[in-house]
C-alpha positions as CSV (number, residue, x, y, z in Angstrom):
1,M,-84.2,-40.6,10.3
2,M,-84.8,-37.1,10.7
3,K,-86.7,-34.4,8.9
4,A,-85.1,-31.7,6.5
5,V,-86.4,-29.0,4.3
6,A,-84.7,-29.0,1.1
7,V,-84.6,-28.3,-2.7
8,Y,-83.7,-30.1,-6.3
9,P,-81.0,-27.7,-7.2
10,G,-81.6,-26.4,-10.6
11,K,-85.3,-27.0,-10.4
12,P,-87.5,-23.9,-9.2
13,N,-89.8,-23.9,-6.5
14,S,-88.7,-27.4,-5.5
15,I,-88.7,-26.9,-1.7
16,H,-90.0,-30.0,0.1
17,L,-89.8,-32.1,3.1
18,A,-87.1,-34.7,3.1
19,E,-85.6,-37.2,5.2
20,L,-81.8,-37.6,6.4
21,P,-80.2,-40.1,8.5
22,K,-79.7,-38.9,12.1
23,P,-75.8,-38.0,12.5
24,S,-73.5,-39.4,15.1
25,L,-70.3,-38.8,16.9
26,S,-68.8,-41.8,14.9
27,D,-69.2,-39.6,11.6
28,I,-66.4,-37.6,12.8
29,P,-62.9,-39.1,13.1
30,N,-60.6,-39.2,16.1
31,G,-63.2,-38.6,18.7
32,R,-63.5,-34.9,17.6
33,G,-67.3,-34.7,16.8
34,A,-69.8,-32.7,18.6
35,L,-73.6,-33.5,18.1
36,V,-75.9,-30.5,18.1
37,Q,-79.5,-30.3,18.2
38,I,-80.8,-27.7,16.1
39,L,-83.3,-25.1,18.0
40,R,-83.7,-22.2,15.5
41,V,-82.9,-21.6,11.8
42,G,-83.2,-18.1,10.1
43,V,-83.7,-17.8,6.4
44,D,-83.2,-15.1,4.2
45,G,-82.8,-14.0,0.3
46,T,-80.1,-16.7,-0.1
47,D,-82.6,-19.4,0.8
48,K,-85.3,-17.8,-1.5
49,E,-82.9,-17.5,-4.4
50,I,-81.7,-21.3,-4.0
51,N,-85.6,-22.3,-4.1
52,S,-85.8,-20.3,-7.2
53,A,-82.8,-22.1,-8.9
54,E,-80.4,-19.4,-9.1
55,Y,-77.6,-21.2,-7.6
56,G,-76.8,-24.1,-5.2
57,A,-75.7,-27.8,-5.7
58,A,-76.4,-31.0,-3.9
59,P,-74.0,-32.9,-2.0
60,P,-72.3,-35.9,-3.6
61,G,-74.6,-38.9,-3.3
62,Y,-77.7,-36.6,-3.1
63,D,-80.1,-35.2,-5.6
64,F,-81.3,-32.7,-2.9
65,L,-79.8,-29.8,-0.9
66,V,-80.9,-29.2,2.7
67,T,-81.1,-25.5,2.9
68,G,-80.7,-23.0,5.9
69,H,-77.5,-21.6,6.8
70,E,-78.3,-19.5,9.9
71,C,-78.5,-21.9,12.6
72,F,-78.7,-21.7,16.6
73,G,-78.6,-25.1,18.6
74,Q,-77.5,-26.8,21.6
75,V,-74.9,-29.4,22.1
76,V,-76.2,-32.8,23.0
77,E,-73.2,-34.9,23.1
78,V,-69.4,-34.7,22.4
79,G,-66.6,-37.1,21.6
80,D,-63.9,-38.1,24.1
81,Q,-61.2,-35.9,22.6
82,V,-63.5,-32.7,22.6
83,W,-62.6,-30.3,25.3
84,E,-64.0,-27.0,23.9
85,L,-67.5,-27.9,24.1
86,K,-69.9,-29.9,26.6
87,P,-73.4,-31.0,26.5
88,G,-75.8,-28.3,27.1
89,D,-73.6,-25.5,25.6
90,Y,-75.7,-23.2,23.2
91,V,-73.8,-22.8,19.9
92,V,-73.8,-21.3,16.3
93,P,-72.1,-23.2,13.6
94,T,-70.2,-21.5,10.7
95,V,-71.2,-22.0,7.0
96,R,-68.0,-22.2,4.8
97,R,-65.9,-25.4,4.8
98,P,-62.5,-25.8,3.7
99,G,-61.4,-26.9,0.3
100,G,-57.9,-27.6,-0.9
101,S,-56.1,-24.2,-1.1
102,F,-53.4,-22.8,1.0
103,Y,-55.9,-20.5,2.7
104,D,-58.4,-23.3,3.4
105,R,-55.4,-25.2,5.1
106,I,-54.8,-22.5,7.5
107,G,-58.3,-21.7,8.6
108,Q,-59.1,-18.9,6.2
109,Y,-61.5,-20.9,4.2
110,D,-63.5,-18.0,3.5
111,M,-60.6,-16.6,1.5
112,T,-60.3,-19.5,-0.5
113,T,-58.8,-19.5,-4.1
114,D,-60.4,-22.7,-5.4
115,E,-63.0,-22.4,-7.8
116,V,-65.1,-25.0,-6.1
117,Y,-66.3,-23.8,-2.6
118,Y,-68.4,-25.6,0.2
119,E,-71.0,-23.9,2.0
120,R,-73.7,-25.5,4.4
121,G,-77.0,-25.2,2.8
122,I,-75.7,-23.1,-0.2
123,N,-73.4,-25.3,-1.9
124,L,-72.2,-28.8,-1.8
125,R,-73.0,-29.3,1.8
126,H,-76.3,-29.8,3.5
127,G,-77.8,-27.0,5.6
128,Y,-79.2,-26.6,8.9
129,L,-83.1,-26.8,8.2
130,T,-83.2,-30.3,9.8
131,E,-83.0,-31.7,13.5
132,Y,-79.4,-32.5,14.3
133,F,-75.8,-32.2,12.9
134,V,-72.5,-33.2,14.0
135,D,-69.3,-31.4,13.3
136,E,-65.8,-30.5,14.7
137,P,-65.3,-27.7,17.2
138,E,-63.6,-25.7,14.6
139,Y,-66.8,-24.9,12.9
140,I,-69.0,-24.6,16.2
141,V,-69.0,-21.1,18.1
142,K,-70.2,-21.3,21.7
143,V,-72.4,-18.3,22.7
144,P,-73.4,-17.2,26.1
145,K,-76.7,-18.2,27.8
146,G,-77.8,-14.6,27.9
147,L,-77.8,-14.3,23.9
148,K,-79.6,-17.4,23.1
149,H,-83.0,-15.8,22.4
150,V,-81.3,-13.8,19.5
151,A,-78.1,-16.1,18.6
152,V,-79.9,-17.0,15.5
153,L,-78.8,-13.5,14.2
154,L,-75.0,-14.4,14.6
155,E,-74.4,-15.8,11.3
156,P,-75.7,-12.6,9.2
157,T,-73.7,-10.5,11.9
158,S,-70.6,-12.5,11.2
159,V,-70.7,-11.1,7.5
160,I,-70.8,-7.5,8.5
161,E,-68.2,-8.3,11.1
162,K,-65.9,-9.5,8.4
163,G,-66.4,-6.5,6.2
164,I,-65.7,-4.0,8.9
165,I,-62.6,-5.9,10.4
166,Q,-61.1,-6.3,6.9
167,A,-61.8,-2.5,6.4
168,Y,-59.6,-1.8,9.5
169,E,-56.9,-4.3,8.6
170,A,-56.8,-2.6,5.1
171,Q,-56.3,0.7,6.5
172,R,-53.5,-0.3,8.9
173,R,-51.5,0.9,5.9
174,L,-52.0,4.4,6.9
175,K,-50.6,3.7,10.6
176,V,-53.4,5.6,12.2
177,W,-56.9,5.5,10.7
178,R,-59.8,7.0,13.0
179,P,-63.0,7.1,10.9
180,K,-65.6,9.1,12.2
181,R,-68.6,9.0,9.7
182,A,-70.1,6.1,8.2
183,A,-72.9,5.5,5.6
184,V,-75.0,2.2,5.5
185,L,-76.7,1.5,2.2
186,G,-79.8,-0.7,3.0
187,A,-82.0,-0.8,5.9
188,G,-82.6,-4.7,5.8
189,T,-81.1,-7.3,8.5
190,I,-77.7,-6.8,7.1
191,G,-77.8,-3.0,7.1
192,M,-79.2,-2.6,10.5
193,L,-76.6,-5.0,11.9
194,A,-73.9,-3.1,10.2
195,A,-75.2,0.0,11.5
196,M,-75.2,-1.6,15.0
197,S,-71.5,-2.6,14.8
198,L,-70.4,0.7,13.5
199,R,-72.3,2.5,16.5
200,M,-70.7,0.0,18.9
201,R,-67.5,1.4,17.3
202,G,-68.4,4.9,18.2
203,L,-69.0,6.1,14.6
204,E,-71.7,8.7,13.5
205,V,-74.0,6.5,11.2
206,V,-76.4,7.6,8.3
207,S,-78.4,4.9,7.1
208,F,-80.1,4.7,3.8
209,G,-83.3,2.9,2.7
210,R,-85.9,3.3,0.1
211,N,-89.0,3.4,2.2
212,L,-90.2,6.7,3.9
213,A,-89.9,7.1,7.5
214,P,-91.2,6.3,10.0
215,Y,-91.6,2.6,9.6
216,R,-90.2,-0.3,11.9
217,N,-86.6,-0.4,10.6
218,S,-86.2,3.4,10.7
219,E,-87.5,3.3,14.4
220,L,-85.1,0.7,15.2
221,L,-82.1,2.7,13.7
222,A,-83.3,5.7,15.7
223,E,-83.1,3.7,18.8
224,I,-79.3,3.0,18.5
225,G,-78.5,6.5,17.5
226,A,-78.4,6.2,13.8
227,R,-79.7,8.8,11.3
228,Y,-82.2,7.3,8.6
229,I,-82.7,8.8,5.2
230,S,-84.9,7.6,2.4
231,T,-83.5,7.8,-0.8
232,Q,-86.9,8.9,-2.2
233,E,-86.5,12.1,-0.5
234,V,-82.7,12.6,-0.2
235,S,-80.1,11.5,-2.7
236,L,-77.1,9.9,-1.7
237,K,-75.0,12.9,-3.1
238,A,-77.0,15.5,-1.1
239,A,-76.6,13.4,2.0
240,A,-72.8,13.2,1.6
241,E,-72.5,16.8,1.2
242,K,-74.6,17.3,4.3
243,Y,-73.3,14.6,6.6
244,G,-70.0,13.5,5.0
245,P,-67.4,13.0,4.1
246,F,-68.1,9.4,4.7
247,D,-64.8,7.2,6.0
248,L,-66.5,4.3,5.7
249,M,-69.5,2.9,3.6
250,F,-71.3,-0.4,4.0
251,E,-73.4,-1.4,0.9
252,A,-76.2,-3.9,1.9
253,T,-79.0,-3.2,-0.8
254,G,-79.0,-6.1,-3.2
255,F,-78.8,-3.3,-6.0
256,A,-75.7,-3.5,-7.9
257,P,-75.6,0.0,-9.4
258,I,-75.6,1.9,-6.2
259,V,-72.1,0.6,-5.8
260,F,-70.8,3.0,-8.4
261,E,-72.7,5.7,-6.7
262,A,-71.2,5.0,-3.5
263,M,-68.0,4.9,-5.1
264,E,-68.5,8.8,-6.1
265,H,-69.3,9.9,-2.5
266,L,-66.7,7.9,-0.5
267,G,-64.3,10.0,1.5
268,K,-60.6,10.5,1.0
269,N,-58.9,7.4,2.7
270,G,-62.3,5.8,2.8
271,V,-63.2,2.2,2.5
272,L,-66.3,0.9,0.7
273,I,-67.5,-2.5,2.1
274,L,-69.6,-4.6,-0.4
275,S,-71.7,-7.3,1.0
276,S,-74.7,-7.8,-1.8
277,V,-74.3,-10.9,-4.0
278,T,-76.2,-10.0,-7.0
279,G,-76.7,-12.1,-10.3
280,G,-78.3,-11.0,-13.5
281,G,-76.8,-8.9,-16.3
282,R,-77.6,-5.6,-15.3
283,N,-75.7,-2.9,-17.1
284,V,-75.3,1.1,-16.1
285,Q,-73.5,3.9,-17.4
286,V,-71.0,5.4,-14.9
287,P,-68.7,8.4,-14.7
288,A,-65.6,5.9,-14.9
289,D,-62.8,8.5,-15.3
290,M,-64.1,10.6,-12.2
291,I,-64.5,7.5,-10.1
292,N,-60.9,6.3,-11.2
293,L,-59.4,9.6,-10.5
294,G,-61.1,9.8,-6.9
295,F,-59.8,6.5,-5.8
296,V,-56.5,7.0,-7.0
297,L,-55.9,10.5,-5.6
298,G,-58.1,9.9,-2.6
299,N,-56.4,6.6,-1.4
300,K,-59.4,4.7,-1.4
301,V,-60.3,1.1,-0.9
302,M,-63.1,-1.2,-1.8
303,V,-63.4,-4.8,-0.2
304,G,-66.2,-7.4,-0.3
305,T,-67.5,-9.6,2.6
306,V,-69.2,-13.1,2.3
307,N,-69.5,-16.2,4.7
308,A,-67.1,-15.7,7.5
309,N,-64.7,-17.9,9.3
310,R,-65.0,-18.4,13.1
311,E,-62.8,-15.3,13.8
312,Y,-65.7,-13.2,12.6
313,F,-68.5,-15.4,14.5
314,E,-66.6,-14.7,17.5
315,A,-66.4,-10.9,16.9
316,G,-70.2,-11.1,16.3
317,V,-70.6,-12.5,19.6
318,Y,-68.7,-9.5,21.1
319,D,-70.9,-6.9,19.3
320,L,-74.4,-8.7,20.1
321,S,-73.2,-8.8,23.7
322,R,-72.6,-5.2,23.7
323,A,-75.7,-4.3,21.9
324,E,-77.8,-6.3,24.2
325,L,-76.3,-4.6,27.2
326,E,-76.5,-1.2,25.8
327,F,-79.8,-1.6,24.1
328,P,-81.7,-4.1,25.8
329,G,-84.4,-5.8,23.9
330,W,-83.5,-4.2,20.5
331,L,-82.0,-7.2,18.7
332,S,-85.2,-9.0,19.6
333,K,-87.1,-6.9,17.6
334,F,-85.6,-8.2,14.3
335,L,-87.2,-11.5,14.9
336,T,-90.5,-10.7,13.3
337,H,-91.8,-13.7,11.7
338,P,-91.8,-17.0,13.4
339,V,-92.4,-20.3,11.9
340,E,-93.3,-23.3,14.2
341,G,-91.6,-26.7,12.9
342,L,-90.1,-27.7,9.8
343,D,-93.5,-29.1,8.5
344,N,-94.5,-25.4,7.9
345,Y,-91.7,-24.9,5.3
346,Q,-94.5,-23.4,2.8
347,D,-95.4,-20.9,5.5
348,M,-91.6,-20.0,5.7
349,M,-91.5,-19.5,2.1
350,R,-94.6,-17.4,1.9
351,M,-93.3,-15.2,4.6
352,L,-89.9,-14.8,3.0
353,T,-91.2,-14.0,-0.5
354,Q,-94.5,-12.1,0.4
355,E,-94.2,-10.3,3.8
356,K,-92.8,-6.9,3.0
357,G,-92.6,-6.0,6.7
358,A,-90.4,-9.0,7.7
359,I,-87.2,-8.3,9.0
360,K,-86.2,-11.7,9.9
361,V,-88.1,-15.0,9.4
362,F,-87.2,-17.9,11.3
363,V,-88.2,-21.6,12.2
364,N,-88.4,-22.8,15.7
365,V,-87.3,-26.3,15.0
366,V,-87.8,-27.1,18.7
367,K,-89.9,-25.4,21.1
368,E,-87.9,-24.4,24.1
């Protein structure tokens, strides 16, 4: 048996230490299994919301759900029909698993049309806050040894990669789309990774956050050449007039009403990417006619991004590698709040819910 950090879905604040049988290669048919030892797991607002019983469901046969979806590990053993991986490889697993739709069957499982979806650590599949997992190579992405100290950031990076790549895909309709200016709304982990990826693509980036500068996040953004603006000092409208028009806007605030404000200030032929998953029943008044007119006459696009397939994880490896080469040590500064071992899950939740200065809380499952 092995330790696991789990919740009872639907029961608030039920996080606890559970036990799972240790997986084996025989769990995967046709010799296509890879057994991975989990080294490090990042946690975020999703884990906090699952512990608050806002969503999440246990896998069939269990009354608990093992949480954690941002995983980094090392291959221990592979089946005799696995050629993509070998023992000793450093890897990051994907999160979404296929259902039954056409998109699921062709590897686009993050685009499923099924009502029921399967996500490790989130819905109907156990997550990675445990000691080992076994899976098929399709869902395991190899990362270079040189990224092992920051590879736990790959899962959140895959989310922003999906959004940005989808934006460029959508604008292929224009034959030529060369965005110059971008705005990133939100200066947390996702927002800063989005700023990084856009800077890697050569765009001018203005990042918006609530806090007044200088503070750690604004200083990190300055290090990669992004301009930071506090919305307490400058409105989105004023910033768009001064630094826009914004060809691409990436929303990562977790505050739904700002989406409509962003729609107002998106430039012509622009794309607005939404990455926040928001619950609740918040209502706001918006200038609907003006927004509609602007989108129609300005040929604007809005697209959402959520848990990604391996294509976007691989794109994330590329951007993390470039960032590590161009801005050595920058990504390591994200890893602000370590937790040593699964037994200290209460410290993990305390940091996640109470430490306002935390960029990334993560659990060192194994000391390297």
